[in-house]
N, C-alpha and C positions, 0 to 999 in steps of 0.2 A: 417389576416395575418402581421402580423410582418417580420423585416427583414430576411433576413435569413442568418447564419454565413458565415463569406468569408471565404476560404480555405488556409488561403498565410499561408506559415509555424509563417511568423511573428503576421501577425491577429490574429489568430488560432494554439493557438498548436498542439490541438489533431485532431486527423479522427475522418472522421462519424464515424455513430456504424455499427458494420457488424448486416447483419442480422440473421449469423447465431445461431447454436443452442447453448445457456449455458454453457461457460465454467463452470461455480463457482453459484449453490443457496445454498442460508439459505431457511429453511423451517423453520416454528414458531417457532425461538430458545430463548427457556427463558439461564436466567445465572444467578447464584449466588453466588458469595464468601462464599465461608466458611470457620468451620476450617481445611481441609487443605491443602495440601499442596499443586500447579501447576500442572495442570492433564493434560494428553497427549494421545497421540494413543498405543496403547498396545503393540503393535514392537520397537523395540530400537535397531539403527547401536550398535555394540560394539567397538566402535571406543574410545579410549584415550583421555580423557580428557576428555566426555561426560559423564555428570549424568543418571543412569538407575533407574529406581523409581519399587520401590516395587511394590510388587504385591495388597498391601493395599492399596498402594499407587491410583494405577488406577482404583479411584470412585469416584460420583460425589461430587460434595459440594453441601450442608448444604441447604435445599432451604426458602432460607430468603434470605431478604434481596438482592431483582431479581435486579441487575442493567443491564437487558436485560428483553426484554416481548416480548413474539410475535413477532418477529422482522424475518422478507419473502420480499427475491429481489434475485434477480438474474443477473448476468455478465458474457454480451457475448461476443464470440470472435473478439478479438480486441477493445473491448471501453477502454474507459477511465470512472468508476464513482465513483464518490465523496462520499465522508461520509460525509456529515457537521453535527453539536451540537456544544452549550457549552460547556462545562470543564462539566465532570463530569454525559456523557449523554452516556456514552456509547462506544462510537467508534477504542478508544485503545483496547479493553475488545473483539469488534467482529474481531475486526483485530486479537485478539488473539487466538479469537473462530475460524476463519475464516482458520491461520496457523497451528491450530492441536494442536499449544499450552496449550488452551485447552479447552475440552469438556464441552459440553453446556446439561445443566441439560434434560432439553426434545428435541425437537425436530428434525430437521435433515440440515448438511452442505456435501452436494456431490460436488466432481472435476468430472468431466468429466461421472457426472455415477457412483462414486464410494461417501459412506459415507465414509471422511478423516475420520473418528475413527477409517476403518479398516483400513490405510498405518501407515505404520512402520513411524520412521521420513525422514530414507536414502529416502523412495515412497517419502515421500510427501514433501523433496528437491528439488527433481527429475523436480518437478510438481510445488512447488510452493517458492519463493524467496521474503524472507526479506530483505524493507529497512528500522532500525529503526533511531527513533524519532534525535537518538544519536551516537556517537559507537564510545564509548574507550579501544583503544590498551591494552591489559594487557603490555605487548613487548613490543620492540623498536623493530617492524617489518616493511620493504620498502614494501611502497608500489603495488610491482609488489607482495609481498608474501601472502600483504592483494585481492590481489586479485585473487592469485591462491585459498582463502582458499575458491575463489569460485567452486571448480571439486571434489570436500572430493567428496559428497552423490556420484561423479562417478569411485570413486576409490573407491581398493576395503582394509578389515581391515589397514594392512601392505602396502600398494600400496601405492610409491613415486610417486609426478605429471608427464607427459612424454611430450617429445617437443609436440604433440598434445595440451595437456592441456595448454602450453605453448601461441601456437597456440591464441588459442581461448582468452586464459588473453593479449596478446596481441589486438589482435581486440576488448574485450573488451574497453581497454586501449581505445584505436584511436577512437574505438563509443563514447566515450567518454571528449574526447578533454585530460588526464590529462596522452599521453605517456608520456611526456617534465619530468615527476610526479617519475620511474617509477622506480630506486634509491636512491629516496631519502626516510626518514626515514615517514612512515603518518605523525610521531607524528608532523612532521617541517611542516604540510599543516592550511592550513585556515580554514573556517570553510566551506565554498562552494567546498574548495579543494577538502579536506574530503567529504561531499556530496559527490561526482560524479566519489569519488572512491568506497563505499560503494554503489552506480550505476555501477559501474564496474563488481563487486565482485558481486552483481547479477545477470548484464549479463549473466559473465563466467561460474557461473549457471547455465544454459545455460535452465530458467522452462519455463511453456506457462504461469505462472503468475507474476504477482508485487507485491509486498500488499507493500505501501509504508509510513506510520509516521507522518504524520506536516513533511514532506519534504526540508517545507521552512523554517522549524521557528527557531526562530534565528538569522538569515542570514541579512542582509543587504539587500536593493531594488535591487543592483545591479545581488545580486545574485539569489534571491528570482528569479527574470526575467533567469535568468542561467539556474537553474535546473529544470523553468517552459519549459523551449525551447526546453533541454535535451528531455528533456522526451516526448514531443509534439514528439518530431521527430525520436528518438527511435519510441515510437507508430506509426508513418506513411509510416519508413524505415522499420520495424520488425515488425507490427503486436504486438508487444507487449501489451498482454493486464494487465490490472492496476484495484488496489487501491488504492483512493487516501484519507485517511483523511488527512483533513485539517482545518484549522479555517481560512479560508481567501478565502475567497467569488467569490476574485476577480479573483482571482486564480481558482476554482473551474468553473470559468462562463469562461476563457478565456480554461482549456486542457481537461473540463470533455461533456463528450456527456450526457452522465445522471446522476441523483445526490440523495441520498436518504438523505431525515435531520431528524434526532440522537432528541428525549427529552425525556429526563428521562428515555430512556430506551426503547421504543417501535416506532415508522416510524412514523412524523407528515406530511410525505410527500415524494415520489418518481416517479419518475419517471426520462422525458428530460430536462436539465440545465434550459431553455426557460419555461415550464411548471413550475416543480418543483420548482424556486430559481424566484418567487413574494414577490414586498414588505409584500402584508400579512401573508408569512410565515417568510416573515424574524422577524415580527413585534411579529408572536408564537413563533417562534423560542431564539427569544435572546431578548424584550423587546424594541423593539426599534423602531424609523422608519425610514423611506430610502427610497431614489430611487433609484429606480432599472430601469434599461431599456436599450437597447442597443446600444454603441455608433461608430458613426462608423469612428468615426476615428481605433479605438481602435483591431475596428472588430465581439465585443459579448459584450454580457451583464458586464453591472458595479452596481454595487452596491453602496450607499454611503450614510454614517448613516448619521443619520440628528441629533437625538436625544435619551433620552428615552422617551417610547410612554406616555400619559398618562391615 
């Protein structure tokens, strides 16, 4: 057996995998983009400013040009699961299906045993929070306003945030180290600061599952480390379950207990990070040779690209 990972907060960000039953499960998920508009759950909240599709729009895409084929995996409570793969492998599309934004052409996604497609957007938002790769605020909202938006799924159609919502938002700011930004305009923050605020908004949503699409993309090395450490701390201290899409194999090695490797919309490999993130799989996934091994000082696997495989 190889060396085991260290559990130090600095040396390994995520907590150990949970042995409890799956929180989220995808079974034989297939998806193809067609000519129709984006689709989602059949029930929508009557919220001002939210797009509500017609019944005719709530249909599956044409079964052509499949982006995902027979994708099956599960996410246990308290786990951080990484989605890895080259551009165009279907990672972002899979996240959209897991969140209920898109419906699979076939197969099933279940959250706590209930099919995601049977839940309204409000019900989904109470259980799943999404952190996109980039967030653009249309108006000049304050940081506190952005975080309070995470409370919308818990409010009535015309209900305003109360004292309890404000307390939850400020707890989320404290957890992400963004309390000092509370009164600042979101647009004035740096990329790393914005990402922490968006994560705070997701925490204020009080959902059991956090889906993150390339959370460290376009950030410098310092902010990449900061965001990774933040996610690991939230996982350890709050037990937050996460699915993280990333191109950063070293981030996945440091943060994730399990990984799913996607290539051309199919699962190439999956399992514990130590089992699935191998030199052979990196070569099959990206067409490069890499040294993959346990780094004693880092406390986790590291991936060092060497060059294109012949």
